[in-house]
C-alpha positions in Angstrom: 3.5 -15.7 -3.6 0.9 -18.1 -5.0 -1.7 -17.1 -2.5 -1.5 -13.5 -3.5 -1.8 -14.4 -7.2 -4.8 -16.6 -6.5 -6.6 -13.8 -4.6 -5.8 -11.2 -7.3 -7.3 -13.5 -10.0 -10.6 -13.3 -8.1 -10.6 -9.7 -7.1 -12.3 -7.3 -9.4 -11.4 -3.6 -9.2 -13.5 -1.1 -11.0 -11.7 0.7 -13.8 -11.7 4.5 -13.6 -13.0 6.1 -16.7 -12.0 9.4 -18.1 -14.5 11.8 -19.5 -14.2 12.4 -23.2 -14.0 16.1 -22.5 -10.7 15.7 -20.6 -7.9 17.0 -22.7 -5.2 14.4 -23.3 -2.4 16.9 -23.2 -3.2 18.0 -19.7 -3.4 14.5 -18.4 0.0 13.7 -19.9 1.5 16.9 -18.6 0.2 16.1 -15.1 1.5 12.6 -15.3 5.0 13.6 -16.3 5.0 16.4 -13.8 4.2 14.0 -11.0 6.7 11.5 -12.3 9.6 14.0 -12.3 8.7 15.8 -9.1 10.9 14.8 -6.2 9.5 17.3 -3.7 6.1 15.5 -3.6 7.6 12.4 -1.8 5.8 11.8 1.4 7.6 11.9 4.8 8.4 8.9 6.9 6.1 10.3 9.6 3.2 10.5 7.1 3.9 6.9 5.9 3.9 5.7 9.5 0.6 7.4 10.3 -1.1 6.0 7.1 0.3 2.5 7.6 -0.9 2.4 11.1 -4.3 3.7 10.0 -4.7 1.0 7.4 -3.9 -1.7 10.0 -6.2 -0.2 12.6 -9.0 -0.3 10.1 -8.4 -4.0 9.3 -11.4 -5.8 10.7 -9.5 -8.7 12.3 -7.3 -6.4 14.4 -7.6 -4.8 17.8 -6.6 -1.2 17.0 -5.0 -0.8 20.5 -2.4 -3.5 19.6 -1.2 -1.7 16.4 2.1 0.2 16.8 5.1 1.0 14.5 7.0 -2.1 15.7 4.1 -4.7 15.7 4.8 -8.0 13.9 1.8 -9.1 11.9 1.7 -12.7 13.2 3.5 -12.6 16.5 1.9 -9.4 17.9 -1.3 -9.0 15.9 -2.3 -12.6 15.3 -2.6 -12.4 11.6 -2.2 -15.4 9.3 -0.6 -15.5 5.8 -3.9 -14.6 4.0 -4.3 -11.6 6.3 -0.8 -10.6 5.5 -1.6 -10.6 1.8 -4.7 -8.5 2.4 -2.7 -6.0 4.4 -0.1 -5.6 1.7 -2.9 -5.2 -0.9 -4.5 -2.5 1.3 -1.2 -0.7 1.6 -0.7 -0.9 -2.2 -4.1 0.8 -2.6 -3.5 3.4 0.1 -0.1 4.5 -1.3 -1.0 3.9 -5.0 1.9 1.6 -5.7 2.5 -2.0 -6.6 4.7 -4.1 -4.3 6.4 -7.0 -6.2 5.6 -10.5 -4.7 9.2 -11.0 -3.6 9.1 -7.8 -1.6 5.6 -8.4 -0.4 6.6 -11.7 1.1 9.2 -9.9 3.2 6.8 -7.4 4.7 5.6 -9.1 7.9 5.6 -6.1 10.3 4.5 -2.5 10.6 8.2 -1.5 10.7 9.1 -3.3 7.4 6.0 -1.9 5.7 6.9 1.6 6.8 10.5 1.2 5.7 9.6 -0.2 2.3 6.9 2.4 1.5 9.0 5.4 2.8 11.9 4.3 0.6 9.7 3.7 -2.5 10.0 6.5 -5.0 6.4 6.2 -6.3 4.6 6.2 -2.9 2.0 8.9 -2.8 
């Protein structure tokens, strides 16, 4: 998705910094604990609620038109650039990265919900 790559080249995201006092061992233990924990995976209902919330907060949308089965272009009137922005917002919301090939396929609330609810790293 060339459009997504072009946008990402121009978007600056502030890097989080860790304080020097933070013990490295605790950070690593927390990281590995979260990586190996299967019980922390979010439910499909929570994914649905959060996906719809992200879309309802999107400035170009009428929140009353957003539902779990809405198609981004046909039902919500979004264009391809809007679609890229929605996918990026979903990546941020769920703290995951969606590969371009998969992001190109996500063109509805239903597909976004399905992809994220099946993603092992969604949080």
